[in-house]
HTML snippet that shows the backbone in 3Dmol.js (N, CA, C, O; Angstrom):
<script src="https://3Dmol.org/build/3Dmol-min.js"></script>
<div id="view" style="width:600px;height:400px;position:relative"></div>
<script>
const pdb = `
ATOM      1  N   MET A   1      84.698-291.842  81.015  1.00  0.00           N
ATOM      2  CA  MET A   1      85.022-292.907  80.085  1.00  0.00           C
ATOM      3  C   MET A   1      85.674-294.035  80.880  1.00  0.00           C
ATOM      4  O   MET A   1      86.689-293.819  81.543  1.00  0.00           O
ATOM      5  N   PHE A   2      85.105-295.223  80.819  1.00  0.00           N
ATOM      6  CA  PHE A   2      85.587-296.350  81.604  1.00  0.00           C
ATOM      7  C   PHE A   2      86.723-297.102  80.927  1.00  0.00           C
ATOM      8  O   PHE A   2      87.549-297.714  81.604  1.00  0.00           O
ATOM      9  N   LEU A   3      86.774-297.063  79.612  1.00  0.00           N
ATOM     10  CA  LEU A   3      87.836-297.748  78.884  1.00  0.00           C
ATOM     11  C   LEU A   3      89.020-296.814  78.701  1.00  0.00           C
ATOM     12  O   LEU A   3      88.859-295.595  78.643  1.00  0.00           O
ATOM     13  N   SER A   4      90.209-297.391  78.611  1.00  0.00           N
ATOM     14  CA  SER A   4      91.367-296.561  78.299  1.00  0.00           C
ATOM     15  C   SER A   4      91.296-296.153  76.834  1.00  0.00           C
ATOM     16  O   SER A   4      90.589-296.771  76.038  1.00  0.00           O
ATOM     17  N   ALA A   5      92.031-295.113  76.493  1.00  0.00           N
ATOM     18  CA  ALA A   5      92.059-294.649  75.099  1.00  0.00           C
ATOM     19  C   ALA A   5      92.554-295.754  74.183  1.00  0.00           C
ATOM     20  O   ALA A   5      92.047-295.907  73.072  1.00  0.00           O
ATOM     21  N   LEU A   6      93.526-296.520  74.627  1.00  0.00           N
ATOM     22  CA  LEU A   6      94.075-297.611  73.821  1.00  0.00           C
ATOM     23  C   LEU A   6      93.030-298.695  73.567  1.00  0.00           C
ATOM     24  O   LEU A   6      92.910-299.191  72.447  1.00  0.00           O
ATOM     25  N   GLU A   7      92.270-299.066  74.604  1.00  0.00           N
ATOM     26  CA  GLU A   7      91.214-300.076  74.437  1.00  0.00           C
ATOM     27  C   GLU A   7      90.122-299.589  73.490  1.00  0.00           C
ATOM     28  O   GLU A   7      89.664-300.335  72.625  1.00  0.00           O
ATOM     29  N   LEU A   8      89.713-298.348  73.656  1.00  0.00           N
ATOM     30  CA  LEU A   8      88.673-297.782  72.802  1.00  0.00           C
ATOM     31  C   LEU A   8      89.127-297.735  71.348  1.00  0.00           C
ATOM     32  O   LEU A   8      88.382-298.120  70.447  1.00  0.00           O
ATOM     33  N   ARG A   9      90.347-297.264  71.123  1.00  0.00           N
ATOM     34  CA  ARG A   9      90.889-297.218  69.760  1.00  0.00           C
ATOM     35  C   ARG A   9      90.933-298.608  69.150  1.00  0.00           C
ATOM     36  O   ARG A   9      90.552-298.786  67.993  1.00  0.00           O
ATOM     37  N   ASN A  10      91.391-299.591  69.905  1.00  0.00           N
ATOM     38  CA  ASN A  10      91.504-300.958  69.395  1.00  0.00           C
ATOM     39  C   ASN A  10      90.137-301.518  68.995  1.00  0.00           C
ATOM     40  O   ASN A  10      90.013-302.151  67.946  1.00  0.00           O
ATOM     41  N   ILE A  11      89.124-301.294  69.810  1.00  0.00           N
ATOM     42  CA  ILE A  11      87.777-301.796  69.504  1.00  0.00           C
ATOM     43  C   ILE A  11      87.258-301.176  68.212  1.00  0.00           C
ATOM     44  O   ILE A  11      86.763-301.883  67.333  1.00  0.00           O
ATOM     45  N   ILE A  12      87.371-299.859  68.099  1.00  0.00           N
ATOM     46  CA  ILE A  12      86.841-299.171  66.917  1.00  0.00           C
ATOM     47  C   ILE A  12      87.648-299.523  65.675  1.00  0.00           C
ATOM     48  O   ILE A  12      87.072-299.850  64.638  1.00  0.00           O
ATOM     49  N   GLU A  13      88.967-299.460  65.765  1.00  0.00           N
ATOM     50  CA  GLU A  13      89.810-299.733  64.594  1.00  0.00           C
ATOM     51  C   GLU A  13      89.643-301.161  64.092  1.00  0.00           C
ATOM     52  O   GLU A  13      89.588-301.383  62.883  1.00  0.00           O
ATOM     53  N   SER A  14      89.563-302.126  64.988  1.00  0.00           N
ATOM     54  CA  SER A  14      89.437-303.524  64.558  1.00  0.00           C
ATOM     55  C   SER A  14      88.049-303.831  63.991  1.00  0.00           C
ATOM     56  O   SER A  14      87.885-304.812  63.266  1.00  0.00           O
ATOM     57  N   SER A  15      87.060-303.014  64.309  1.00  0.00           N
ATOM     58  CA  SER A  15      85.711-303.271  63.797  1.00  0.00           C
ATOM     59  C   SER A  15      85.589-302.986  62.304  1.00  0.00           C
ATOM     60  O   SER A  15      84.608-303.397  61.683  1.00  0.00           O
ATOM     61  N   PHE A  16      86.552-302.299  61.718  1.00  0.00           N
ATOM     62  CA  PHE A  16      86.494-301.982  60.291  1.00  0.00           C
ATOM     63  C   PHE A  16      87.442-302.838  59.456  1.00  0.00           C
ATOM     64  O   PHE A  16      87.591-302.600  58.257  1.00  0.00           O
ATOM     65  N   LEU A  17      88.083-303.831  60.072  1.00  0.00           N
ATOM     66  CA  LEU A  17      88.955-304.725  59.307  1.00  0.00           C
ATOM     67  C   LEU A  17      88.162-305.413  58.215  1.00  0.00           C
ATOM     68  O   LEU A  17      87.002-305.735  58.471  1.00  0.00           O
ATOM     69  N   PRO A  18      88.667-305.665  57.042  1.00  0.00           N
ATOM     70  CA  PRO A  18      90.061-305.555  56.609  1.00  0.00           C
ATOM     71  C   PRO A  18      90.468-304.152  56.171  1.00  0.00           C
ATOM     72  O   PRO A  18      91.622-303.941  55.798  1.00  0.00           O
ATOM     73  N   LYS A  19      89.547-303.187  56.208  1.00  0.00           N
ATOM     74  CA  LYS A  19      89.948-301.818  55.901  1.00  0.00           C
ATOM     75  C   LYS A  19      90.781-301.282  57.049  1.00  0.00           C
ATOM     76  O   LYS A  19      90.704-301.774  58.175  1.00  0.00           O
ATOM     77  N   ARG A  20      91.571-300.276  56.751  1.00  0.00           N
ATOM     78  CA  ARG A  20      92.398-299.650  57.774  1.00  0.00           C
ATOM     79  C   ARG A  20      91.615-298.501  58.392  1.00  0.00           C
ATOM     80  O   ARG A  20      91.049-297.669  57.684  1.00  0.00           O
ATOM     81  N   CYS A  21      91.588-298.466  59.698  1.00  0.00           N
ATOM     82  CA  CYS A  21      90.894-297.420  60.443  1.00  0.00           C
ATOM     83  C   CYS A  21      91.878-296.838  61.450  1.00  0.00           C
ATOM     84  O   CYS A  21      92.630-297.571  62.093  1.00  0.00           O
ATOM     85  N   GLU A  22      91.866-295.526  61.578  1.00  0.00           N
ATOM     86  CA  GLU A  22      92.770-294.849  62.501  1.00  0.00           C
ATOM     87  C   GLU A  22      91.962-293.909  63.383  1.00  0.00           C
ATOM     88  O   GLU A  22      91.267-293.021  62.888  1.00  0.00           O
ATOM     89  N   CYS A  23      92.058-294.111  64.691  1.00  0.00           N
ATOM     90  CA  CYS A  23      91.368-293.253  65.652  1.00  0.00           C
ATOM     91  C   CYS A  23      92.402-292.437  66.410  1.00  0.00           C
ATOM     92  O   CYS A  23      93.432-292.962  66.832  1.00  0.00           O
ATOM     93  N   THR A  24      92.125-291.170  66.578  1.00  0.00           N
ATOM     94  CA  THR A  24      92.967-290.334  67.428  1.00  0.00           C
ATOM     95  C   THR A  24      92.071-289.690  68.473  1.00  0.00           C
ATOM     96  O   THR A  24      90.951-289.266  68.187  1.00  0.00           O
ATOM     97  N   LEU A  25      92.586-289.629  69.671  1.00  0.00           N
ATOM     98  CA  LEU A  25      91.822-289.100  70.796  1.00  0.00           C
ATOM     99  C   LEU A  25      92.626-287.976  71.431  1.00  0.00           C
ATOM    100  O   LEU A  25      93.758-288.184  71.868  1.00  0.00           O
ATOM    101  N   SER A  26      92.041-286.787  71.482  1.00  0.00           N
ATOM    102  CA  SER A  26      92.725-285.642  72.067  1.00  0.00           C
ATOM    103  C   SER A  26      92.511-285.625  73.584  1.00  0.00           C
ATOM    104  O   SER A  26      91.635-286.325  74.092  1.00  0.00           O
ATOM    105  N   PRO A  27      93.305-284.833  74.304  1.00  0.00           N
ATOM    106  CA  PRO A  27      93.157-284.775  75.765  1.00  0.00           C
ATOM    107  C   PRO A  27      91.762-284.347  76.236  1.00  0.00           C
ATOM    108  O   PRO A  27      91.351-284.700  77.342  1.00  0.00           O
ATOM    109  N   ASP A  28      91.023-283.585  75.400  1.00  0.00           N
ATOM    110  CA  ASP A  28      89.672-283.169  75.798  1.00  0.00           C
ATOM    111  C   ASP A  28      88.615-284.207  75.421  1.00  0.00           C
ATOM    112  O   ASP A  28      87.419-283.919  75.465  1.00  0.00           O
ATOM    113  N   LEU A  29      89.059-285.427  75.048  1.00  0.00           N
ATOM    114  CA  LEU A  29      88.213-286.564  74.681  1.00  0.00           C
ATOM    115  C   LEU A  29      87.434-286.336  73.386  1.00  0.00           C
ATOM    116  O   LEU A  29      86.356-286.898  73.191  1.00  0.00           O
ATOM    117  N   SER A  30      87.986-285.517  72.518  1.00  0.00           N
ATOM    118  CA  SER A  30      87.438-285.342  71.177  1.00  0.00           C
ATOM    119  C   SER A  30      88.147-286.340  70.264  1.00  0.00           C
ATOM    120  O   SER A  30      89.376-286.396  70.236  1.00  0.00           O
ATOM    121  N   MET A  31      87.374-287.122  69.523  1.00  0.00           N
ATOM    122  CA  MET A  31      87.939-288.192  68.704  1.00  0.00           C
ATOM    123  C   MET A  31      87.788-287.882  67.220  1.00  0.00           C
ATOM    124  O   MET A  31      86.799-287.296  66.781  1.00  0.00           O
ATOM    125  N   THR A  32      88.806-288.296  66.459  1.00  0.00           N
ATOM    126  CA  THR A  32      88.756-288.264  65.003  1.00  0.00           C
ATOM    127  C   THR A  32      88.907-289.689  64.514  1.00  0.00           C
ATOM    128  O   THR A  32      89.787-290.417  64.974  1.00  0.00           O
ATOM    129  N   VAL A  33      88.055-290.094  63.584  1.00  0.00           N
ATOM    130  CA  VAL A  33      88.115-291.437  63.010  1.00  0.00           C
ATOM    131  C   VAL A  33      88.318-291.301  61.510  1.00  0.00           C
ATOM    132  O   VAL A  33      87.568-290.604  60.826  1.00  0.00           O
ATOM    133  N   LYS A  34      89.352-291.982  61.006  1.00  0.00           N
ATOM    134  CA  LYS A  34      89.623-292.035  59.569  1.00  0.00           C
ATOM    135  C   LYS A  34      89.509-293.483  59.127  1.00  0.00           C
ATOM    136  O   LYS A  34      90.103-294.375  59.732  1.00  0.00           O
ATOM    137  N   ILE A  35      88.739-293.714  58.063  1.00  0.00           N
ATOM    138  CA  ILE A  35      88.598-295.054  57.499  1.00  0.00           C
ATOM    139  C   ILE A  35      89.134-294.993  56.082  1.00  0.00           C
ATOM    140  O   ILE A  35      88.665-294.210  55.256  1.00  0.00           O
ATOM    141  N   TYR A  36      90.126-295.832  55.814  1.00  0.00           N
ATOM    142  CA  TYR A  36      90.796-295.828  54.519  1.00  0.00           C
ATOM    143  C   TYR A  36      90.181-296.875  53.599  1.00  0.00           C
ATOM    144  O   TYR A  36      89.576-297.847  54.052  1.00  0.00           O
ATOM    145  N   ALA A  37      90.348-296.655  52.299  1.00  0.00           N
ATOM    146  CA  ALA A  37      89.750-297.537  51.294  1.00  0.00           C
ATOM    147  C   ALA A  37      90.298-298.956  51.392  1.00  0.00           C
ATOM    148  O   ALA A  37      89.565-299.923  51.182  1.00  0.00           O
ATOM    149  N   ASP A  38      91.571-299.081  51.708  1.00  0.00           N
ATOM    150  CA  ASP A  38      92.185-300.401  51.863  1.00  0.00           C
ATOM    151  C   ASP A  38      93.410-300.268  52.756  1.00  0.00           C
ATOM    152  O   ASP A  38      93.712-299.179  53.246  1.00  0.00           O
ATOM    153  N   GLY A  39      94.103-301.355  52.963  1.00  0.00           N
ATOM    154  CA  GLY A  39      95.268-301.344  53.836  1.00  0.00           C
ATOM    155  C   GLY A  39      96.538-300.841  53.190  1.00  0.00           C
ATOM    156  O   GLY A  39      97.526-300.598  53.883  1.00  0.00           O
ATOM    157  N   GLN A  40      96.537-300.678  51.875  1.00  0.00           N
ATOM    158  CA  GLN A  40      97.753-300.326  51.158  1.00  0.00           C
ATOM    159  C   GLN A  40      97.868-298.841  50.818  1.00  0.00           C
ATOM    160  O   GLN A  40      98.985-298.343  50.674  1.00  0.00           O
ATOM    161  N   THR A  41      96.772-298.125  50.687  1.00  0.00           N
ATOM    162  CA  THR A  41      96.829-296.737  50.236  1.00  0.00           C
ATOM    163  C   THR A  41      96.369-295.791  51.335  1.00  0.00           C
ATOM    164  O   THR A  41      95.860-296.213  52.372  1.00  0.00           O
ATOM    165  N   ASP A  42      96.561-294.508  51.083  1.00  0.00           N
ATOM    166  CA  ASP A  42      96.103-293.482  52.016  1.00  0.00           C
ATOM    167  C   ASP A  42      94.823-292.814  51.529  1.00  0.00           C
ATOM    168  O   ASP A  42      94.486-291.714  51.967  1.00  0.00           O
ATOM    169  N   HIS A  43      94.106-293.482  50.618  1.00  0.00           N
ATOM    170  CA  HIS A  43      92.841-292.945  50.114  1.00  0.00           C
ATOM    171  C   HIS A  43      91.771-293.092  51.199  1.00  0.00           C
ATOM    172  O   HIS A  43      91.458-294.201  51.631  1.00  0.00           O
ATOM    173  N   LEU A  44      91.219-291.966  51.627  1.00  0.00           N
ATOM    174  CA  LEU A  44      90.204-291.975  52.684  1.00  0.00           C
ATOM    175  C   LEU A  44      88.832-292.313  52.137  1.00  0.00           C
ATOM    176  O   LEU A  44      88.396-291.754  51.131  1.00  0.00           O
ATOM    177  N   ASP A  45      88.161-293.228  52.806  1.00  0.00           N
ATOM    178  CA  ASP A  45      86.743-293.476  52.549  1.00  0.00           C
ATOM    179  C   ASP A  45      85.903-292.504  53.373  1.00  0.00           C
ATOM    180  O   ASP A  45      84.873-292.011  52.914  1.00  0.00           O
ATOM    181  N   LEU A  46      86.359-292.238  54.600  1.00  0.00           N
ATOM    182  CA  LEU A  46      85.581-291.396  55.513  1.00  0.00           C
ATOM    183  C   LEU A  46      86.492-290.816  56.578  1.00  0.00           C
ATOM    184  O   LEU A  46      87.396-291.490  57.072  1.00  0.00           O
ATOM    185  N   MET A  47      86.246-289.553  56.929  1.00  0.00           N
ATOM    186  CA  MET A  47      86.912-288.938  58.070  1.00  0.00           C
ATOM    187  C   MET A  47      85.861-288.163  58.850  1.00  0.00           C
ATOM    188  O   MET A  47      85.182-287.295  58.300  1.00  0.00           O
ATOM    189  N   VAL A  48      85.730-288.480  60.130  1.00  0.00           N
ATOM    190  CA  VAL A  48      84.769-287.794  60.997  1.00  0.00           C
ATOM    191  C   VAL A  48      85.550-287.203  62.161  1.00  0.00           C
ATOM    192  O   VAL A  48      86.316-287.901  62.826  1.00  0.00           O
ATOM    193  N   THR A  49      85.351-285.918  62.401  1.00  0.00           N
ATOM    194  CA  THR A  49      86.054-285.229  63.475  1.00  0.00           C
ATOM    195  C   THR A  49      85.070-284.772  64.539  1.00  0.00           C
ATOM    196  O   THR A  49      83.863-284.711  64.303  1.00  0.00           O
ATOM    197  N   GLY A  50      85.596-284.454  65.705  1.00  0.00           N
ATOM    198  CA  GLY A  50      84.781-283.874  66.761  1.00  0.00           C
ATOM    199  C   GLY A  50      83.839-284.827  67.462  1.00  0.00           C
ATOM    200  O   GLY A  50      82.846-284.393  68.045  1.00  0.00           O
ATOM    201  N   ILE A  51      84.127-286.113  67.421  1.00  0.00           N
ATOM    202  CA  ILE A  51      83.291-287.094  68.115  1.00  0.00           C
ATOM    203  C   ILE A  51      83.556-286.972  69.615  1.00  0.00           C
ATOM    204  O   ILE A  51      84.710-287.005  70.042  1.00  0.00           O
ATOM    205  N   ASP A  52      82.514-286.833  70.408  1.00  0.00           N
ATOM    206  CA  ASP A  52      82.656-286.732  71.859  1.00  0.00           C
ATOM    207  C   ASP A  52      82.804-288.136  72.441  1.00  0.00           C
ATOM    208  O   ASP A  52      81.826-288.874  72.561  1.00  0.00           O
ATOM    209  N   ALA A  53      84.026-288.493  72.799  1.00  0.00           N
ATOM    210  CA  ALA A  53      84.301-289.839  73.302  1.00  0.00           C
ATOM    211  C   ALA A  53      83.989-289.985  74.787  1.00  0.00           C
ATOM    212  O   ALA A  53      84.054-291.094  75.317  1.00  0.00           O
ATOM    213  N   SER A  54      83.655-288.901  75.464  1.00  0.00           N
ATOM    214  CA  SER A  54      83.390-288.999  76.906  1.00  0.00           C
ATOM    215  C   SER A  54      82.157-289.838  77.207  1.00  0.00           C
ATOM    216  O   SER A  54      82.023-290.353  78.317  1.00  0.00           O
ATOM    217  N   GLY A  55      81.258-289.985  76.248  1.00  0.00           N
ATOM    218  CA  GLY A  55      80.046-290.777  76.456  1.00  0.00           C
ATOM    219  C   GLY A  55      80.167-292.226  76.031  1.00  0.00           C
ATOM    220  O   GLY A  55      79.197-292.979  76.113  1.00  0.00           O
ATOM    221  N   LEU A  56      81.347-292.626  75.575  1.00  0.00           N
ATOM    222  CA  LEU A  56      81.547-294.011  75.125  1.00  0.00           C
ATOM    223  C   LEU A  56      81.963-294.866  76.312  1.00  0.00           C
ATOM    224  O   LEU A  56      83.131-295.232  76.449  1.00  0.00           O
ATOM    225  N   ASN A  57      80.993-295.180  77.168  1.00  0.00           N
ATOM    226  CA  ASN A  57      81.275-295.868  78.424  1.00  0.00           C
ATOM    227  C   ASN A  57      81.068-297.371  78.394  1.00  0.00           C
ATOM    228  O   ASN A  57      81.498-298.065  79.315  1.00  0.00           O
ATOM    229  N   GLY A  58      80.428-297.885  77.374  1.00  0.00           N
ATOM    230  CA  GLY A  58      80.161-299.317  77.342  1.00  0.00           C
ATOM    231  C   GLY A  58      79.938-299.811  75.936  1.00  0.00           C
ATOM    232  O   GLY A  58      80.054-299.066  74.963  1.00  0.00           O
ATOM    233  N   CYS A  59      79.616-301.084  75.853  1.00  0.00           N
ATOM    234  CA  CYS A  59      79.435-301.743  74.554  1.00  0.00           C
ATOM    235  C   CYS A  59      78.344-301.094  73.722  1.00  0.00           C
ATOM    236  O   CYS A  59      78.514-300.907  72.517  1.00  0.00           O
ATOM    237  N   ARG A  60      77.238-300.751  74.340  1.00  0.00           N
ATOM    238  CA  ARG A  60      76.112-300.182  73.585  1.00  0.00           C
ATOM    239  C   ARG A  60      76.511-298.873  72.906  1.00  0.00           C
ATOM    240  O   ARG A  60      76.238-298.690  71.720  1.00  0.00           O
ATOM    241  N   GLU A  61      77.149-297.966  73.632  1.00  0.00           N
ATOM    242  CA  GLU A  61      77.540-296.678  73.066  1.00  0.00           C
ATOM    243  C   GLU A  61      78.579-296.844  71.962  1.00  0.00           C
ATOM    244  O   GLU A  61      78.512-296.170  70.934  1.00  0.00           O
ATOM    245  N   ILE A  62      79.536-297.741  72.176  1.00  0.00           N
ATOM    246  CA  ILE A  62      80.573-297.979  71.172  1.00  0.00           C
ATOM    247  C   ILE A  62      79.968-298.605  69.928  1.00  0.00           C
ATOM    248  O   ILE A  62      80.307-298.214  68.812  1.00  0.00           O
ATOM    249  N   ASN A  63      79.075-299.573  70.103  1.00  0.00           N
ATOM    250  CA  ASN A  63      78.413-300.198  68.952  1.00  0.00           C
ATOM    251  C   ASN A  63      77.567-299.192  68.178  1.00  0.00           C
ATOM    252  O   ASN A  63      77.521-299.246  66.949  1.00  0.00           O
ATOM    253  N   GLU A  64      76.904-298.283  68.872  1.00  0.00           N
ATOM    254  CA  GLU A  64      76.113-297.252  68.194  1.00  0.00           C
ATOM    255  C   GLU A  64      77.011-296.335  67.371  1.00  0.00           C
ATOM    256  O   GLU A  64      76.661-295.967  66.250  1.00  0.00           O
ATOM    257  N   LEU A  65      78.170-295.965  67.923  1.00  0.00           N
ATOM    258  CA  LEU A  65      79.119-295.139  67.178  1.00  0.00           C
ATOM    259  C   LEU A  65      79.598-295.865  65.928  1.00  0.00           C
ATOM    260  O   LEU A  65      79.632-295.279  64.846  1.00  0.00           O
ATOM    261  N   ILE A  66      79.965-297.128  66.068  1.00  0.00           N
ATOM    262  CA  ILE A  66      80.439-297.916  64.926  1.00  0.00           C
ATOM    263  C   ILE A  66      79.345-298.017  63.863  1.00  0.00           C
ATOM    264  O   ILE A  66      79.629-297.900  62.671  1.00  0.00           O
ATOM    265  N   ALA A  67      78.105-298.232  64.282  1.00  0.00           N
ATOM    266  CA  ALA A  67      76.987-298.304  63.327  1.00  0.00           C
ATOM    267  C   ALA A  67      76.802-296.974  62.604  1.00  0.00           C
ATOM    268  O   ALA A  67      76.549-296.957  61.400  1.00  0.00           O
ATOM    269  N   GLN A  68      76.925-295.865  63.322  1.00  0.00           N
ATOM    270  CA  GLN A  68      76.807-294.547  62.691  1.00  0.00           C
ATOM    271  C   GLN A  68      77.936-294.317  61.692  1.00  0.00           C
ATOM    272  O   GLN A  68      77.710-293.774  60.611  1.00  0.00           O
ATOM    273  N   LEU A  69      79.142-294.727  62.051  1.00  0.00           N
ATOM    274  CA  LEU A  69      80.278-294.573  61.136  1.00  0.00           C
ATOM    275  C   LEU A  69      80.088-295.420  59.885  1.00  0.00           C
ATOM    276  O   LEU A  69      80.367-294.962  58.777  1.00  0.00           O
ATOM    277  N   ARG A  70      79.616-296.646  60.055  1.00  0.00           N
ATOM    278  CA  ARG A  70      79.364-297.517  58.893  1.00  0.00           C
ATOM    279  C   ARG A  70      78.279-296.928  57.995  1.00  0.00           C
ATOM    280  O   ARG A  70      78.376-296.995  56.769  1.00  0.00           O
ATOM    281  N   SER A  71      77.257-296.357  58.601  1.00  0.00           N
ATOM    282  CA  SER A  71      76.189-295.735  57.826  1.00  0.00           C
ATOM    283  C   SER A  71      76.727-294.549  57.029  1.00  0.00           C
ATOM    284  O   SER A  71      76.418-294.398  55.847  1.00  0.00           O
ATOM    285  N   ARG A  72      77.524-293.718  57.674  1.00  0.00           N
ATOM    286  CA  ARG A  72      78.140-292.587  56.967  1.00  0.00           C
ATOM    287  C   ARG A  72      79.061-293.072  55.865  1.00  0.00           C
ATOM    288  O   ARG A  72      79.101-292.488  54.782  1.00  0.00           O
ATOM    289  N   GLN A  73      79.799-294.136  56.133  1.00  0.00           N
ATOM    290  CA  GLN A  73      80.708-294.694  55.128  1.00  0.00           C
ATOM    291  C   GLN A  73      79.911-295.156  53.912  1.00  0.00           C
ATOM    292  O   GLN A  73      80.335-294.946  52.775  1.00  0.00           O
ATOM    293  N   HIS A  74      78.770-295.777  54.142  1.00  0.00           N
ATOM    294  CA  HIS A  74      77.915-296.227  53.042  1.00  0.00           C
ATOM    295  C   HIS A  74      77.387-295.033  52.250  1.00  0.00           C
ATOM    296  O   HIS A  74      77.369-295.065  51.020  1.00  0.00           O
ATOM    297  N   HIS A  75      76.955-293.977  52.948  1.00  0.00           N
ATOM    298  CA  HIS A  75      76.428-292.797  52.261  1.00  0.00           C
ATOM    299  C   HIS A  75      77.510-292.084  51.469  1.00  0.00           C
ATOM    300  O   HIS A  75      77.229-291.519  50.412  1.00  0.00           O
ATOM    301  N   VAL A  76      78.740-292.102  51.961  1.00  0.00           N
ATOM    302  CA  VAL A  76      79.852-291.487  51.231  1.00  0.00           C
ATOM    303  C   VAL A  76      80.103-292.245  49.940  1.00  0.00           C
ATOM    304  O   VAL A  76      80.424-291.641  48.916  1.00  0.00           O
ATOM    305  N   ALA A  77      79.957-293.569  49.979  1.00  0.00           N
ATOM    306  CA  ALA A  77      80.136-294.362  48.761  1.00  0.00           C
ATOM    307  C   ALA A  77      79.084-293.985  47.724  1.00  0.00           C
ATOM    308  O   ALA A  77      79.349-294.036  46.522  1.00  0.00           O
ATOM    309  N   VAL A  78      77.903-293.610  48.177  1.00  0.00           N
ATOM    310  CA  VAL A  78      76.832-293.196  47.270  1.00  0.00           C
ATOM    311  C   VAL A  78      77.035-291.747  46.833  1.00  0.00           C
ATOM    312  O   VAL A  78      76.782-291.405  45.678  1.00  0.00           O
ATOM    313  N   GLU A  79      77.495-290.888  47.760  1.00  0.00           N
ATOM    314  CA  GLU A  79      77.713-289.470  47.487  1.00  0.00           C
ATOM    315  C   GLU A  79      79.170-289.122  47.775  1.00  0.00           C
ATOM    316  O   GLU A  79      79.466-288.640  48.868  1.00  0.00           O
ATOM    317  N   PRO A  80      80.097-289.349  46.832  1.00  0.00           N
ATOM    318  CA  PRO A  80      81.522-289.188  47.110  1.00  0.00           C
ATOM    319  C   PRO A  80      81.956-287.761  47.413  1.00  0.00           C
ATOM    320  O   PRO A  80      83.057-287.576  47.933  1.00  0.00           O
ATOM    321  N   HIS A  81      81.163-286.752  47.120  1.00  0.00           N
ATOM    322  CA  HIS A  81      81.574-285.379  47.380  1.00  0.00           C
ATOM    323  C   HIS A  81      81.475-285.004  48.853  1.00  0.00           C
ATOM    324  O   HIS A  81      81.979-283.952  49.247  1.00  0.00           O
ATOM    325  N   SER A  82      80.849-285.821  49.665  1.00  0.00           N
ATOM    326  CA  SER A  82      80.687-285.498  51.083  1.00  0.00           C
ATOM    327  C   SER A  82      81.576-286.377  51.951  1.00  0.00           C
ATOM    328  O   SER A  82      81.126-286.908  52.966  1.00  0.00           O
ATOM    329  N   MET A  83      82.846-286.534  51.554  1.00  0.00           N
ATOM    330  CA  MET A  83      83.745-287.456  52.235  1.00  0.00           C
ATOM    331  C   MET A  83      84.046-287.025  53.667  1.00  0.00           C
ATOM    332  O   MET A  83      84.106-287.872  54.559  1.00  0.00           O
ATOM    333  N   LEU A  84      84.233-285.742  53.906  1.00  0.00           N
ATOM    334  CA  LEU A  84      84.609-285.306  55.238  1.00  0.00           C
ATOM    335  C   LEU A  84      83.365-285.072  56.066  1.00  0.00           C
ATOM    336  O   LEU A  84      82.495-284.284  55.697  1.00  0.00           O
ATOM    337  N   GLY A  85      83.289-285.769  57.195  1.00  0.00           N
ATOM    338  CA  GLY A  85      82.116-285.659  58.047  1.00  0.00           C
ATOM    339  C   GLY A  85      82.349-284.724  59.206  1.00  0.00           C
ATOM    340  O   GLY A  85      83.478-284.323  59.486  1.00  0.00           O
ATOM    341  N   LYS A  86      81.285-284.384  59.866  1.00  0.00           N
ATOM    342  CA  LYS A  86      81.342-283.563  61.067  1.00  0.00           C
ATOM    343  C   LYS A  86      81.058-284.453  62.258  1.00  0.00           C
ATOM    344  O   LYS A  86      80.844-285.657  62.121  1.00  0.00           O
ATOM    345  N   ALA A  87      81.061-283.855  63.399  1.00  0.00           N
ATOM    346  CA  ALA A  87      80.845-284.607  64.634  1.00  0.00           C
ATOM    347  C   ALA A  87      79.523-285.351  64.594  1.00  0.00           C
ATOM    348  O   ALA A  87      78.529-284.866  64.054  1.00  0.00           O
ATOM    349  N   LEU A  88      79.534-286.539  65.177  1.00  0.00           N
ATOM    350  CA  LEU A  88      78.317-287.354  65.258  1.00  0.00           C
ATOM    351  C   LEU A  88      77.483-286.921  66.433  1.00  0.00           C
ATOM    352  O   LEU A  88      76.416-287.485  66.674  1.00  0.00           O
TER     353      LEU A  88
END
`;
const viewer = $3Dmol.createViewer("view");
viewer.addModel(pdb, "pdb");
viewer.setStyle({}, {cartoon: {color: "spectrum"}});
viewer.zoomTo();
viewer.render();
</script>
């Protein structure tokens, strides 16, 4: 991974503004992304765990991850019972 954990988190979290997004990265480079319904509540729109962040080496990989998360977020809005996602 060429970017620091802080840089990677900032890129992903800011891409979902004005919604609140929280990324956590474990020492084994496994990432969890939580996207909240708005900035004021703790209501989750989407939570995806087990994302392998070791392959997020550049803009293309990060943009693909963000696109996948947005797609899942859209599908969750259509199917609210599948809020918790698995690894991408």
